[in-house]
N, C-alpha and C positions, 0 to 999 in steps of 0.2 A: 512693210521694203522688202524690194529683186531685190538680189544683188545683178550684176553685171559681170557673166562669167570674157575673162583676154586671151584671148589667143595670143596663143605662146609660140612662139619663133625656136624653130630649134637650127643653131647653129653650125653645117657642119666643118667637121675641120674638110684642111683641100686634099689628103688624100682619098677623105671619100668622099667627096667631093670628083673627083678625077676617074677612080670607080666608078661614081655612077654614068659617067660618059663612056667612060668602055661598055657598059654593061650598055647600054641604052645604043651599040651601035656597032656591039656583036651582031651578030647572026642569031635566026635559035637551033641549028649543029654548032656553032661557038659554044653557046650559052647552055647549052645542056653538057662538051663536054666538061667547061670547066666546074658546069654539078655533078659533072662524075667523079674528076680531078678529088672536089670536095670533102667528098661522102670517102673518097679511099684513103683517102688521107683518117679521118675521123674512122673509120679498121681500122687503122692502125697502130690510130692518138691505143684508142679501147681497145689494141694486141700487147700491145709497149708496159704499158701502167695494171695488166692486167686482164684487167675485165669480162674477157672474151676470153676461148678456149682459140685457139689454134683450128683447128675443125672451124666451129664458128665462126674461126674468122676469113679464111679460104671460102668455107658455104656461100655466104654472106657475098662476097665481093663474086662468087660466080656468078650469084639471084642476078646483084646489078652490072655484072660484065649482061648481059642476054640480055634482060632490061632494054638495058641504055644502050645495046646495042655495041658496043667499047670494047678492044682490045686490048689490053695493060703493056 
């Protein structure tokens, strides 16, 4: 006997659907800027929780800024 696999439908919350639509409407530069902001926020959280030192934070932020061509 073989089992048939059923398709699973994943329902998104209204906010997830809106974010997906908003994301799709962004330019490449806008997407990169949002990615930069998310990565910077993550670095800030690591510093706040003591997961990385101030020196590690500063070095990583500097590298992120250079690689993504951003300014703070």
